[in-house]
N, C-alpha and C positions, 0 to 999 in steps of 0.2 A: 504494500500500500504506500503510494507516494504521498507525502504530506509536505506542504510548503514550509520552508524554514521559518517563515513568519506568516500568521494568518492575518493579512491586511484587510481582507475583504470585509467586511460586512458584505461580502462577496462581490461588491461593486457592480451589482446588476444594472445600476443606472449610469455606468461610466460612459456609455456612448450616447446618452440622451443629449441632444443639442441644448446649449444654454438658452434659457428663455422658456423651456418647456416645463415650467414650475409645477403645473398640474400633474405632470408625469413623474416628477421627482419624488413626491411624497409617497405614493404607493411603492415605488422602488425602494426607498429608504425603509419603509415599514416592513417590506418583505425581507430586506437584508437583516433587519433586527430580529425577525422571527427565526431566520436561518442561523444567525449567529448564536442566539440563545439555545437553539436545538443542538448546535455543534458543541457548545460548552457543556451541555448536559449529557450528550451521548457519545461524542467522538472518542475513539480509543486513545488519541493523543490530545485530548482536551487538557488545557492547563490545570483544570481542577483534578486531574488524575496524577499530576507530577508529584514525585516524592523527593526529587533532588536534581540539581543542576551542577555537574562536576566538570571543571576544567580538566582536559585530558592530560596536558603536559607530557611528562615522560612515560605515561602509562598509568593505569589504575587496576588494582586487583578487584575481583568480583567474587561473589558467592557466599562464603561463610560469614558469621557475625563479625569476625575480626577484619574482614576485607574493607578496602576503602569504599567500595559500593556493595554493601551487604544485600544479598538477594536470596531469600529463603527458597530452598528447593533447587538452587543452581549450584553445580559443582565448582570448586575453586578454579578460577581462571584469570585471565588478564585481558584488558582492552588496551591496545597500543596503536601507535601511528608511526609509519615509516615511509618516507618519501611521499607523504600525502595520502597514503593508503592506510585505512583503518581495519584492524582485524580483532576478533575475539578469539583467544586461544586457550585450549586445555591441553597441556603437554605439547605433543606434536600435531594435534588437530587444530586447524585454523579455519575460522569462518569469516569471510570478508564482510565488511559493513559499508554500505554505500551512504555517502553523506546525504542527509535529507530523507533517507528511507529507513523506517523503523524495522528492527528485527525483534523477534519474540524469543525470550528465554524463560521457559516455564510460564509462570503467571505474569511476567514482567515484559515490558517493551522498552527497548533502548533506542534512542534517536541521537545520532551524531550530527552536529551542525556547526556552522561557523567556518571561517577560513582555515586552511590547513595548518597554519602556525598558531592558531588560537582555537582549536577544536574544543567543543564542550559536549558532554554526554548527558542527556536528560533521561531520567528513568521514570516510567509511568507504571502505576499500579492498575489492577483491574477495577478497583473500587474508586468511586468519585468522592472527593472530599466534601464535607458539609460546607455550605455557604449559601448566601442569598443569590437568587438569579439576577442577571443584569437588568438594569433599569435605565430609562431614557427620559429626557425632557420631551415635552410635546414638540412635534415638528414645527419649525419656524421658517417660513419661506424667505424672510428677510435676512436670514443668516446663511443663505446659499448664494455666495458672492462670486460674480465673474472677476477674475484677476488676470494680470499680465505678469509673467515671470521676467524680471530683470536679471539677465544672466550674469553670473559671477565672472569677473575678469580672469580669475584663475580658479580652477576647480581643485583646490587643495583638499587632500583627504584628512579626515580626523577620525580617530577611533571613538566610537560611541556605542552605547547599548541600544539595540533595536527593541521594538515592543516586546519581543519574547525574551529579552534579557541576554541575548547573544551579542558579543562584541563584534562589530563589523567596521570596515573602512567606509566611511560615508563621505562622498565628495560634496564639496560646496556647490550647490546648483545655482543659487542666486537669492533674490528676495522678491516678496510680493507686498503690495501696499493695500491695507484694508482700513475703512473708516467705520468705526463702531461708536455709537452714542456721541457723534460729532467729533470724535478724536481719531486722527489718522495714526496708524501703527505700521511699522515695517517689520515683517516676519522673515526670518532666515529659513531657507529651504535646503534640505540635503537630499542627495540621491542615495537611497539605501539599497543594497543588493537584494534581489528577489530569490525565489527558490532555485532558479537555474541561473547559469552564468550569464545568459543573454537577457535576463530580466532585471529590472530595477524599478524603484518607486520613488516619486518625489514626495517627501514627507516633511511635515512641520510638527515639531514637538513643542507645545506651547503651554503656558500657564496663564491663568486669568483670575479674576476676583472671586470665583466660586471655589477655587481649590481649598481643600480642608474644611469646606462647609457642605456643599452638596455634590462636589466632584472630588476625584481622587487627589490627595494632597500633592503628589509629585508632578501632576500635569497629565495632559492627554495628547494623543497623536491624531493627525488628520492628513489624508493624502490629497494631493492635487489631482483633479480629474481632467484629462485632456478634452478639449472641446474643438469643434469645427473652427477653422480659421487660425489655429495656432494658440488660442488662449486657453485658460484653465478655469475650472470651477473649484472654489474653496468652499465646501459645504460643511459648515460646523455641525450640522445635523448628523454627520458621519464621524464626528470626533469619538475616539474610543480610548479605553484605558489600556495601559501596558499590562502584560500578563501578571506582574506582581500584585495587581489589584485583586486577582482571583486566587492567588496562592503565594504564600510567603516563601515557597521554595525557589522562586525566581528572583534574581537580583533586579533592582529597580533602576531605570535610567536616571541619570542626573539631568536636570533642566538645561536646555540649550541656552547659552548666553544670548541675551537680547530678545528672547521670545516670550516676554512677560507682558500680557495685556492688563491695563489698569482698570478695565471695565469687566463686569461679569458676562460670560458667554453661556447663556442658559439654553444650550442646544447640545445634542449628542448624548453620549453616555454619562449617566450619573454614577454615584458610588454609594453603596449601602453598608460598607464594612466599618471597621473600627477606625478611630483616629480623627473623626470629624468633630468639629466644634458645634454645639447646638446653635442654630440660627436665632437671631434676635426675635423675641415675641413668640417663639415656639413654632414658627413657620417652617417650610421646607424648601 
């Protein structure tokens, strides 16, 4: 089963809808939300099934309780990488592991992801962790904004954590300008690697005045959606939480410098977990 290195989608069913087709965007976003909630609840590699994210480094022992990755019912073995190739070995027996493709070991699934020099192994259990289902603000058509990407003069790479907590090399793609509540903000856009080498996504990791109150304290991600004519759609209704919002097994991305909005963005995914301050007056 091939699984994206990062589940960006809300499946982006509306990605090809021309800008201005606002009436079509809302059903698409609502469908994406239903599919995402179902994916979180049922997918074998749902972040809610993760039990650990382990940097592979020079290799990791697996199996017994004393192993670096303890896996009940799995004999003592080792996960290692050599010349970019990952294997699980038990003595002289080796099983290749394809990057981005999970393998099953007894009850467990192992997924190797990230670039060859910074591979991480995520372990998934058959049981889903307890937690509240995802929640969203009501759809707001005024927060689906056509934008123009001002390309960066140099596409310098920076190591950042992607939504799934995997460290990637993210190229500087440029900036977009948005006006919210009468204030203009400039947001930095980075190109994050996709599930395959030829894929990439233009992402904005932003914070706003709702963080720590009705949305995840560390911020949210939103992807730019290509539109006809070379422009993009920045639809805050598609803003989503990083995986650490669903499971503390994942490391949490640090906010990108400069991407803090001084106004609240009441659109996209909310957060119902711990660490939120009660809103004034008991509202939500």
